Structure formats: structure tokens, C-alpha cells
C-alpha positions as CSV (number, residue, x, y, z in Angstrom):
1,D,0.8,4.0,-12.8
2,D,-2.1,1.3,-13.1
3,D,-2.3,1.0,-9.4
4,T,-2.8,4.7,-8.3
5,I,-6.1,5.8,-7.4
6,M,-6.0,9.9,-7.3
7,N,-8.8,12.6,-6.5
8,F,-8.1,15.8,-8.0
9,A,-10.5,17.6,-5.7
10,R,-9.0,16.1,-2.7
11,L,-5.7,16.8,-3.8
12,Q,-6.3,20.4,-4.6
13,R,-8.0,20.6,-1.1
14,L,-4.9,18.9,0.6
15,L,-2.4,21.2,-1.0
16,A,-4.2,24.3,-0.5
17,C,-3.2,23.9,3.3
18,Y,0.1,24.5,2.4
19,D,2.3,27.4,1.4
20,P,3.8,26.8,-2.3
21,G,6.8,28.8,-1.8
22,E,8.1,27.0,0.9
23,G,10.0,23.2,0.9
24,I,7.1,20.8,1.6
25,L,7.6,17.1,0.9
26,L,4.2,15.3,1.3
27,G,3.7,11.3,1.5
28,E,3.4,8.3,3.5
29,R,5.8,8.1,6.4
30,Y,7.9,5.0,6.7
31,G,11.1,4.9,8.9
32,F,14.8,3.8,8.4
33,G,17.0,3.0,11.6
34,V,14.5,4.7,13.8
35,G,14.6,3.7,17.5
36,Y,11.7,2.3,19.5
37,Q,11.9,5.9,21.2
38,G,11.8,7.7,17.9
39,T,15.6,8.2,18.2
40,G,17.9,8.0,15.4
41,G,17.2,7.4,11.5
42,Y,15.2,9.5,9.5
43,S,11.8,9.3,7.7
44,Y,11.2,8.8,4.2
45,P,8.3,8.9,2.0
46,T,7.2,5.5,0.6
47,G,7.4,5.9,-3.3
48,G,4.4,3.6,-3.8
49,S,1.8,5.8,-2.2
50,G,3.3,8.8,-4.1
51,M,4.8,11.7,-3.1
52,I,4.2,15.6,-3.0
53,L,7.0,17.9,-3.7
54,S,6.4,21.6,-3.8
55,R,8.9,23.7,-6.7
56,E,11.7,24.3,-3.3
57,A,11.7,20.9,-2.6
58,V,12.7,19.6,-6.0
59,K,15.4,22.7,-5.8
60,G,16.4,21.1,-2.6
61,V,17.0,17.6,-3.6
62,L,19.2,18.8,-6.5
63,R,21.6,19.4,-3.8
64,C,21.9,15.6,-3.2
65,R,24.1,13.2,-5.2
66,C,22.7,9.2,-5.5
67,S,24.9,6.8,-4.0
68,G,24.3,4.6,-7.4
69,P,21.7,3.1,-9.4
70,E,20.8,0.2,-7.0
71,A,20.1,2.8,-4.3
72,P,16.2,2.6,-2.9
73,D,15.0,5.8,-4.5
74,D,12.3,6.5,-1.9
75,M,14.9,6.0,0.9
76,F,17.8,8.2,-0.9
77,L,15.2,11.3,-1.1
78,G,14.1,11.0,2.7
79,G,17.8,10.8,3.7
80,C,18.4,14.0,1.2
81,F,15.4,15.8,2.5
82,E,16.4,15.6,6.1
83,Y,20.4,15.9,6.2
84,K,21.3,18.1,2.8
85,A,18.0,20.0,2.0
86,R,16.9,20.4,5.4
87,I,12.9,19.7,4.3
88,P,10.8,18.1,6.8
89,M,8.6,15.3,5.5
90,I,5.2,16.0,6.4
91,P,3.2,12.5,6.8
92,S,0.0,12.5,4.8
93,K,-2.9,10.0,5.5
94,S,-4.3,11.3,2.1
95,L,-1.2,9.1,0.4
96,H,-1.3,5.4,1.6
97,Q,-0.2,2.3,-0.7
98,T,-1.9,-1.4,-0.5
99,Y,-2.5,-4.1,-3.1
100,P,-5.5,-3.8,-5.3
101,S,-7.0,-6.7,-3.9
102,Q,-7.2,-4.8,-0.4
103,Y,-9.6,-2.0,-1.5
104,S,-13.1,-2.5,-1.0
105,Q,-15.3,-3.2,-3.9
106,E,-17.5,-0.3,-2.6
107,M,-14.7,2.1,-2.9
108,L,-13.4,0.6,-6.2
109,S,-16.7,0.7,-7.8
110,H,-17.2,4.1,-9.0
111,R,-13.7,4.6,-10.0
112,S,-13.6,2.4,-12.9
């Protein structure tokens, strides 16, 4: 993906905090149908920022059937993990999305 910035050393440090044998879903949290006080709806990892799934989480998503090709993939995955696989989404500030023009030049200067 041409708009993804990845730091593998930071990714390794982040993943070291979790048990690879557990169902893990990391991502930037968005919400669908969530009320003002956090009631109703569900969290989902926005696809634009990327998602990290453990092997157990991938096994969990295999229990779900997509409703069709027009279904938003990130929202579908969030509902699947919450209601079928029973794997909670863990919000991570390490994964986020924005437009390339919104990154500072200083941040981007040593990444090209």
C-alpha cells in the first residue's frame, strides 16, 4: 500500500505485549451504532490504518459469513469478532490513518 508507513521495530515491541496464542485484534477503533454513553453498536478496526490479527483471531473470523461483496470489510470484521468469534477489539494508537498531506514533513523526511 503506498500510503502506509511501518516501523518494524515498533511493531515488534507492540506485539511483544500480547500472547500470540490468544485471539488478538488490534487497530484504530471506530464505532458503528454506538450511543452517547457507549451503549449499543460495536467497535471495529478501520481498514485504512491497518489491522493486526493473531493466528487465533484469523481462526475466529473463519466462523463468519460475509453478507455480500458490498459489505464494508472493516465493519463486517468488527461485528464478526465481537458477536461470533467473541474476540474484543483492542484499540491501538500505534495504528492510525490520515491523508499523506497531513503528516509533517519532519516525520516523512527520513522515511523516503
